[in-house]
TORBA-813493 format. One line per field, with one value per atom (N, C-alpha, C): residue number from 0; residue in one letter; atom name; x, y, z. Coordinates in pm, 1 decimal, always signed. Layout:
num = [NUM:...]
residu = [A:...]
atome = [CA:...]
c1 = [X:...]
c2 = [Y:...]
c3 = [Z:...]
This chain:
num = [0:0:0:1:1:1:2:2:2:3:3:3:4:4:4:5:5:5:6:6:6:7:7:7:8:8:8:9:9:9:10:10:10:11:11:11:12:12:12:13:13:13:14:14:14:15:15:15:16:16:16:17:17:17:18:18:18:19:19:19:20:20:20:21:21:21:22:22:22:23:23:23:24:24:24:25:25:25:26:26:26:27:27:27:28:28:28:29:29:29:30:30:30:31:31:31:32:32:32:33:33:33:34:34:34:35:35:35:36:36:36:37:37:37:38:38:38:39:39:39:40:40:40:41:41:41:42:42:42:43:43:43:44:44:44:45:45:45:46:46:46:47:47:47:48:48:48:49:49:49:50:50:50:51:51:51:52:52:52:53:53:53:54:54:54:55:55:55:56:56:56:57:57:57:58:58:58:59:59:59:60:60:60:61:61:61:62:62:62:63:63:63:64:64:64:65:65:65:66:66:66:67:67:67:68:68:68:69:69:69:70:70:70:71:71:71:72:72:72:73:73:73:74:74:74:75:75:75:76:76:76:77:77:77:78:78:78:79:79:79:80:80:80:81:81:81:82:82:82:83:83:83:84:84:84:85:85:85:86:86:86:87:87:87:88:88:88:89:89:89:90:90:90:91:91:91:92:92:92:93:93:93:94:94:94:95:95:95:96:96:96:97:97:97:98:98:98:99:99:99:100:100:100:101:101:101:102:102:102:103:103:103:104:104:104:105:105:105]
residu = [M:M:M:A:A:A:N:N:N:C:C:C:G:G:G:E:E:E:K:K:K:I:I:I:S:S:S:N:N:N:T:T:T:C:C:C:P:P:P:D:D:D:K:K:K:T:T:T:E:E:E:A:A:A:V:V:V:C:C:C:V:V:V:Y:Y:Y:Y:Y:Y:D:D:D:G:G:G:E:E:E:R:R:R:S:S:S:E:E:E:K:K:K:S:S:S:S:S:S:I:I:I:V:V:V:G:G:G:N:N:N:C:C:C:A:A:A:I:I:I:T:T:T:V:V:V:E:E:E:A:A:A:V:V:V:I:I:I:E:E:E:D:D:D:I:I:I:Y:Y:Y:D:D:D:L:L:L:Y:Y:Y:D:D:D:V:V:V:T:T:T:I:I:I:A:A:A:D:D:D:I:I:I:D:D:D:T:T:T:S:S:S:E:E:E:L:L:L:G:G:G:F:F:F:D:D:D:Y:Y:Y:I:I:I:E:E:E:Y:Y:Y:R:R:R:D:D:D:K:K:K:K:K:K:V:V:V:K:K:K:T:T:T:V:V:V:L:L:L:L:L:L:Q:Q:Q:F:F:F:E:E:E:E:E:E:E:E:E:L:L:L:G:G:G:N:N:N:L:L:L:N:N:N:D:D:D:R:R:R:V:V:V:K:K:K:Y:Y:Y:L:L:L:E:E:E:D:D:D:T:T:T:I:I:I:N:N:N:T:T:T:L:L:L:L:L:L:P:P:P]
atome = [N:CA:C:N:CA:C:N:CA:C:N:CA:C:N:CA:C:N:CA:C:N:CA:C:N:CA:C:N:CA:C:N:CA:C:N:CA:C:N:CA:C:N:CA:C:N:CA:C:N:CA:C:N:CA:C:N:CA:C:N:CA:C:N:CA:C:N:CA:C:N:CA:C:N:CA:C:N:CA:C:N:CA:C:N:CA:C:N:CA:C:N:CA:C:N:CA:C:N:CA:C:N:CA:C:N:CA:C:N:CA:C:N:CA:C:N:CA:C:N:CA:C:N:CA:C:N:CA:C:N:CA:C:N:CA:C:N:CA:C:N:CA:C:N:CA:C:N:CA:C:N:CA:C:N:CA:C:N:CA:C:N:CA:C:N:CA:C:N:CA:C:N:CA:C:N:CA:C:N:CA:C:N:CA:C:N:CA:C:N:CA:C:N:CA:C:N:CA:C:N:CA:C:N:CA:C:N:CA:C:N:CA:C:N:CA:C:N:CA:C:N:CA:C:N:CA:C:N:CA:C:N:CA:C:N:CA:C:N:CA:C:N:CA:C:N:CA:C:N:CA:C:N:CA:C:N:CA:C:N:CA:C:N:CA:C:N:CA:C:N:CA:C:N:CA:C:N:CA:C:N:CA:C:N:CA:C:N:CA:C:N:CA:C:N:CA:C:N:CA:C:N:CA:C:N:CA:C:N:CA:C:N:CA:C:N:CA:C:N:CA:C:N:CA:C:N:CA:C:N:CA:C:N:CA:C:N:CA:C:N:CA:C:N:CA:C:N:CA:C:N:CA:C:N:CA:C:N:CA:C:N:CA:C:N:CA:C:N:CA:C]
c1 = [-9150.0:-9230.0:-9306.5:-9408.9:-9489.5:-9570.8:-9586.5:-9669.8:-9627.1:-9497.4:-9449.2:-9409.3:-9421.3:-9386.0:-9236.0:-9195.9:-9053.5:-8990.9:-9008.0:-8948.6:-8799.2:-8722.7:-8578.0:-8544.7:-8618.9:-8591.0:-8614.0:-8693.4:-8722.5:-8628.8:-8531.0:-8439.8:-8299.8:-8281.4:-8151.0:-8123.7:-7998.6:-7968.1:-7975.9:-7937.8:-7939.3:-8033.4:-8096.0:-8187.6:-8108.0:-8132.2:-8069.5:-8180.9:-8180.0:-8281.5:-8263.2:-8374.4:-8369.2:-8299.3:-8303.1:-8237.5:-8084.2:-8035.9:-7891.5:-7839.3:-7928.1:-7887.9:-7899.1:-7790.1:-7789.2:-7831.7:-7899.4:-7952.3:-7874.2:-7824.2:-7749.1:-7806.1:-7931.7:-7995.9:-8058.2:-8127.6:-8196.0:-8320.8:-8360.2:-8484.6:-8573.7:-8702.2:-8800.1:-8790.6:-8828.4:-8836.6:-8942.6:-9037.2:-9145.0:-9105.5:-8986.9:-8942.2:-8931.9:-8967.2:-8952.5:-8812.5:-8734.0:-8596.7:-8509.9:-8447.6:-8366.0:-8221.6:-8133.2:-7992.2:-7920.6:-7792.3:-7709.0:-7654.3:-7729.1:-7686.5:-7701.7:-7652.5:-7666.2:-7814.1:-7869.5:-8011.8:-8026.3:-8115.1:-8135.3:-8252.4:-8253.0:-8363.6:-8493.8:-8487.1:-8605.3:-8665.8:-8582.6:-8631.8:-8691.6:-8628.0:-8678.1:-8813.5:-8826.5:-8953.9:-9064.5:-9035.2:-9135.4:-9175.6:-9077.3:-9104.9:-9193.3:-9165.0:-9245.5:-9388.7:-9405.6:-9541.1:-9614.3:-9545.1:-9607.7:-9652.3:-9563.6:-9598.2:-9714.7:-9715.3:-9823.1:-9956.1:-9956.1:-10079.1:-10132.0:-10042.3:-10082.9:-10139.9:-10075.2:-10120.7:-10258.9:-10277.8:-10408.5:-10516.9:-10486.6:-10584.3:-10614.5:-10511.6:-10530.8:-10613.0:-10607.5:-10682.0:-10812.3:-10849.7:-10974.0:-11093.8:-11175.3:-11294.7:-11423.2:-11411.3:-11528.1:-11636.0:-11600.8:-11699.9:-11770.1:-11733.6:-11801.4:-11946.9:-12034.0:-12175.9:-12218.9:-12346.3:-12402.5:-12499.9:-12482.4:-12574.1:-12573.2:-12457.1:-12447.4:-12391.7:-12307.8:-12246.7:-12271.8:-12322.6:-12340.3:-12214.8:-12128.3:-11999.3:-12016.0:-11943.3:-11942.7:-11877.7:-11771.1:-11707.2:-11628.9:-11573.4:-11507.0:-11355.2:-11300.9:-11156.2:-11113.5:-10998.6:-10952.2:-10952.1:-10899.6:-10891.9:-11031.6:-11125.5:-11262.2:-11326.9:-11308.7:-11366.4:-11312.2:-11181.5:-11122.2:-11171.1:-11182.5:-11233.7:-11378.9:-11458.8:-11598.5:-11606.3:-11516.9:-11511.2:-11483.3:-11384.3:-11347.4:-11465.7:-11532.8:-11648.2:-11759.7:-11786.4:-11893.0:-11857.9:-11732.1:-11689.7:-11704.5:-11670.9:-11689.3:-11835.6:-11923.2:-12067.6:-12116.8:-12072.7:-12113.7:-12060.9:-11939.2:-11880.9:-11962.7:-12002.0:-12084.7:-12218.2:-12279.4:-12408.4:-12396.3:-12290.8:-12268.7:-12248.6:-12169.6:-12147.2:-12279.4:-12359.7:-12491.2:-12579.0:-12581.6:-12662.4:-12610.2:-12477.3:-12419.9:-12457.8:-12446.8:-12482.7:-12630.8:-12714.6:-12859.4:-12889.6:-12828.3:-12847.5:-12800.8:-12686.1:-12630.5:-12721.0:-12792.0:-12882.5:-13010.5:-13046.7:-13169.2:-13146.4:-13024.7:-12994.0:-12976.7:-13018.0:-13004.2:-12860.7]
c2 = [+23269.2:+23227.5:+23100.7:+23113.4:+22998.5:+22949.0:+22817.8:+22754.4:+22788.0:+22800.1:+22830.5:+22704.2:+22589.6:+22465.4:+22442.5:+22334.2:+22299.3:+22336.8:+22459.4:+22507.8:+22528.6:+22520.6:+22538.1:+22671.1:+22774.8:+22906.8:+22910.5:+22816.4:+22814.5:+22722.5:+22663.6:+22572.5:+22631.3:+22755.4:+22820.3:+22847.0:+22825.6:+22845.1:+22991.2:+23083.0:+23224.6:+23300.9:+23400.8:+23485.2:+23599.2:+23622.0:+23732.9:+23821.4:+23946.8:+24039.9:+24066.0:+24077.5:+24101.0:+24231.5:+24326.7:+24454.9:+24439.1:+24325.1:+24301.2:+24212.1:+24165.4:+24076.8:+24153.5:+24153.1:+24228.5:+24140.8:+24203.8:+24136.5:+24185.5:+24091.6:+24132.8:+24072.5:+24031.2:+23972.5:+24077.4:+24027.8:+24114.5:+24175.8:+24290.2:+24355.7:+24373.5:+24372.7:+24394.3:+24537.7:+24557.5:+24693.9:+24774.5:+24706.2:+24771.6:+24804.5:+24763.8:+24785.0:+24933.7:+24966.6:+25105.1:+25130.0:+25025.3:+25039.1:+25083.8:+25199.3:+25253.8:+25268.8:+25278.1:+25298.9:+25168.2:+25178.8:+25062.2:+25059.4:+25115.0:+25117.2:+24977.6:+24960.4:+24832.7:+24812.0:+24706.6:+24678.8:+24562.2:+24578.2:+24471.4:+24382.5:+24263.5:+24171.0:+24233.4:+24309.2:+24376.6:+24469.0:+24549.0:+24641.7:+24565.8:+24454.6:+24375.7:+24314.2:+24260.2:+24199.2:+24304.4:+24419.9:+24527.1:+24568.6:+24576.1:+24611.7:+24506.1:+24379.0:+24270.7:+24279.7:+24303.9:+24318.6:+24436.5:+24546.9:+24662.7:+24627.3:+24560.8:+24519.7:+24421.1:+24331.5:+24234.1:+24305.3:+24400.6:+24473.8:+24549.2:+24612.0:+24685.1:+24588.0:+24473.8:+24373.7:+24321.7:+24289.0:+24238.8:+24344.7:+24469.6:+24577.0:+24593.0:+24579.5:+24596.4:+24484.8:+24365.1:+24254.3:+24224.8:+24310.3:+24291.4:+24301.3:+24199.2:+24197.7:+24203.7:+24235.1:+24230.6:+24332.5:+24436.8:+24539.0:+24510.3:+24401.3:+24366.5:+24333.3:+24382.7:+24355.7:+24238.6:+24209.5:+24101.4:+24156.7:+24285.5:+24349.4:+24284.8:+24249.5:+24199.2:+24057.5:+24023.6:+23890.5:+23830.1:+23707.5:+23638.0:+23553.5:+23601.1:+23535.9:+23406.0:+23303.6:+23177.0:+23198.0:+23274.0:+23322.9:+23446.9:+23516.3:+23642.9:+23633.6:+23514.4:+23500.0:+23564.6:+23624.8:+23698.2:+23609.3:+23489.0:+23399.1:+23369.0:+23340.8:+23310.4:+23430.4:+23548.3:+23670.9:+23694.2:+23679.9:+23701.6:+23598.4:+23472.8:+23369.8:+23398.2:+23446.3:+23480.0:+23603.0:+23699.8:+23814.6:+23765.4:+23678.2:+23625.8:+23551.3:+23470.2:+23395.8:+23489.8:+23590.8:+23686.3:+23767.1:+23808.1:+23881.1:+23793.2:+23665.6:+23572.5:+23561.1:+23550.7:+23543.2:+23670.0:+23785.2:+23912.4:+23923.6:+23880.3:+23884.1:+23796.5:+23678.0:+23589.5:+23655.6:+23721.5:+23787.9:+23904.5:+23982.9:+24094.8:+24041.9:+23936.3:+23879.0:+23828.7:+23763.3:+23714.9:+23831.0:+23939.4:+24056.1:+24121.0:+24131.2:+24186.1:+24101.8:+23969.1:+23878.6:+23892.1:+23903.2:+23916.7:+24047.8:+24154.9:+24285.9:+24280.2:+24217.5:+24208.2:+24128.2:+24029.5:+23952.4:+24029.8:+24126.0:+24203.6:+24324.2:+24370.1:+24486.9:+24446.0:+24536.5:+24503.9:+24502.7]
c3 = [-1687.0:-1801.4:-1767.6:-1694.1:-1655.8:-1774.6:-1782.0:-1884.1:-2026.8:-2052.2:-2187.0:-2262.8:-2199.2:-2266.5:-2263.2:-2322.4:-2324.8:-2458.6:-2498.1:-2621.8:-2599.2:-2706.1:-2695.3:-2628.1:-2662.8:-2605.3:-2454.8:-2403.9:-2260.7:-2183.2:-2249.6:-2181.8:-2166.7:-2207.6:-2194.2:-2045.9:-2003.9:-1861.8:-1818.0:-1905.1:-1869.1:-1960.9:-1905.3:-1981.5:-2045.9:-2175.6:-2245.6:-2300.0:-2264.3:-2310.8:-2460.4:-2532.1:-2676.6:-2709.9:-2617.6:-2639.5:-2639.4:-2588.4:-2580.4:-2692.7:-2778.6:-2887.6:-3018.2:-3094.1:-3219.6:-3336.7:-3429.2:-3547.5:-3668.0:-3749.2:-3867.9:-3996.3:-3992.2:-4109.1:-4199.9:-4298.8:-4395.8:-4332.9:-4386.4:-4345.3:-4466.4:-4441.0:-4546.3:-4597.6:-4722.2:-4776.2:-4701.8:-4641.4:-4567.7:-4423.5:-4383.5:-4246.1:-4212.8:-4089.7:-4044.7:-3989.5:-3979.1:-3930.4:-4047.2:-4033.9:-4142.5:-4096.8:-4192.4:-4162.0:-4135.5:-4114.6:-4090.7:-3948.8:-3856.7:-3717.4:-3657.2:-3537.0:-3467.6:-3433.9:-3490.8:-3473.2:-3376.2:-3281.0:-3183.5:-3223.7:-3167.8:-3190.7:-3140.8:-3032.4:-2980.5:-3086.3:-3153.2:-3255.8:-3374.1:-3411.3:-3524.2:-3490.5:-3371.7:-3331.8:-3325.5:-3270.4:-3266.0:-3407.0:-3497.2:-3636.2:-3701.9:-3676.5:-3732.5:-3680.8:-3551.3:-3496.2:-3559.3:-3580.2:-3645.4:-3787.7:-3862.7:-3998.9:-3998.3:-3902.8:-3888.8:-3863.3:-3770.2:-3738.6:-3860.2:-3936.3:-4057.2:-4160.0:-4176.4:-4272.3:-4235.5:-4109.1:-4064.0:-4087.2:-4057.0:-4078.8:-4228.1:-4313.0:-4457.4:-4520.7:-4465.1:-4525.3:-4451.7:-4361.1:-4284.8:-4378.0:-4378.6:-4463.9:-4382.7:-4255.5:-4167.0:-4204.8:-4275.9:-4312.0:-4444.8:-4510.7:-4635.5:-4605.7:-4689.0:-4671.4:-4756.6:-4751.5:-4831.7:-4935.6:-4972.2:-5065.1:-5203.7:-5254.5:-5390.7:-5398.2:-5302.5:-5300.6:-5163.2:-5161.8:-5035.2:-5011.8:-4926.2:-4903.3:-4825.1:-4869.1:-4795.4:-4659.7:-4659.4:-4537.1:-4577.3:-4482.5:-4515.6:-4506.1:-4531.0:-4542.3:-4673.8:-4674.2:-4792.5:-4916.1:-4905.3:-5021.0:-5074.4:-4985.1:-5026.5:-5093.1:-5034.2:-5090.3:-5231.2:-5249.5:-5382.4:-5483.5:-5440.5:-5531.4:-5569.8:-5473.2:-5505.5:-5595.5:-5576.1:-5668.3:-5809.7:-5823.2:-5954.2:-6017.4:-5937.3:-5986.2:-6030.4:-5949.9:-5981.7:-6106.7:-6119.9:-6240.0:-6364.1:-6351.3:-6462.9:-6502.4:-6402.1:-6429.6:-6498.4:-6447.8:-6508.7:-6650.9:-6674.1:-6808.1:-6903.5:-6856.6:-6939.8:-6973.7:-6876.5:-6898.4:-6996.8:-6983.4:-7075.4:-7217.2:-7231.2:-7363.7:-7422.4:-7340.5:-7386.9:-7432.8:-7354.6:-7391.7:-7519.8:-7532.9:-7655.3:-7775.7:-7761.5:-7872.2:-7907.7:-7805.1:-7827.1:-7900.1:-7856.1:-7921.5:-8065.5:-8089.9:-8226.4:-8318.2:-8266.4:-8351.7:-8380.8:-8296.2:-8316.3:-8406.4:-8413.8:-8495.7:-8641.4:-8731.9:-8874.3:-8920.8]
């Protein structure tokens, strides 16, 4: 492990493969690991990476266009805040139009 820094995990005298270390902690409901068999750290880490990849793909905003909203950036939080802002603006406009129509009607 060249250039891994002086992390605690890199200062152990002996190397232990993740496939040889058992995990007895909690698992997410989204975990693909099922059953109560002996679960290794290797399986848990692979499961976490799979969940991470799915999560990143699910929150990807790179395909959003600029047709209706000009995004400040395409981070999920920013996109959601701009959606909320735009919905508020549209709601205000609809209310204004409704009020205007109501004043014109007998």
